[in-house]
C-alpha positions as CSV (number, residue, x, y, z in Angstrom):
1,M,115.6,34.7,-87.5
2,I,113.1,34.7,-84.4
3,L,115.4,35.5,-81.4
4,N,114.7,33.3,-77.8
5,K,113.5,35.9,-75.4
6,T,113.9,33.5,-72.3
7,R,115.7,35.4,-69.8
8,V,117.4,33.0,-67.2
9,I,118.3,33.7,-63.5
10,V,120.7,31.5,-62.1
11,I,120.4,31.0,-58.4
12,T,123.0,28.4,-57.0
13,A,124.6,26.9,-53.5
14,R,127.9,25.8,-55.3
15,E,130.6,27.8,-54.8
16,D,133.4,26.5,-56.9
17,L,134.5,28.7,-59.8
18,A,133.8,25.9,-62.6
19,A,130.0,26.0,-61.7
20,R,130.0,29.7,-62.0
21,A,132.2,29.8,-65.3
22,T,129.5,27.1,-66.7
23,A,126.7,29.4,-65.4
24,M,127.8,32.2,-66.8
25,A,128.3,30.6,-70.1
26,I,124.7,30.7,-70.9
27,D,124.7,34.8,-70.3
28,P,122.1,34.8,-67.2
29,V,120.5,38.4,-66.5
30,A,121.7,37.6,-62.8
31,F,123.7,35.3,-60.7
32,F,122.9,34.6,-57.2
33,M,124.7,32.1,-54.6
34,K,122.8,31.2,-51.8
35,P,121.7,32.7,-49.4
36,F,121.0,35.7,-51.5
37,D,119.2,39.3,-50.7
38,D,115.4,38.8,-51.5
39,E,115.3,42.6,-52.9
40,K,117.9,42.0,-55.4
41,F,116.5,39.1,-56.5
42,I,113.1,40.6,-57.1
43,A,115.0,43.5,-59.1
44,A,116.7,40.8,-61.1
45,V,113.3,39.3,-62.1
46,G,111.8,42.3,-62.8
47,D,114.6,43.3,-65.1
48,A,114.3,39.7,-66.7
49,L,110.7,40.7,-67.6
50,N,111.7,43.8,-68.8
51,Q,114.4,42.5,-71.1
52,S,112.0,39.9,-72.6
53,R,109.5,42.5,-73.5
54,K,111.4,44.2,-75.7
């Protein structure tokens, strides 16, 4: 079986709980609400890249 190595980072401006629950159902590497910290976002991208290389 081939596993999908695509990693997802969710960025949203929506604050409602339903939107967050839907986004979390796809098991993202990270979840950010706008506005977000640039350094934390860059770190999340690095984490996603590292995970996809495993």
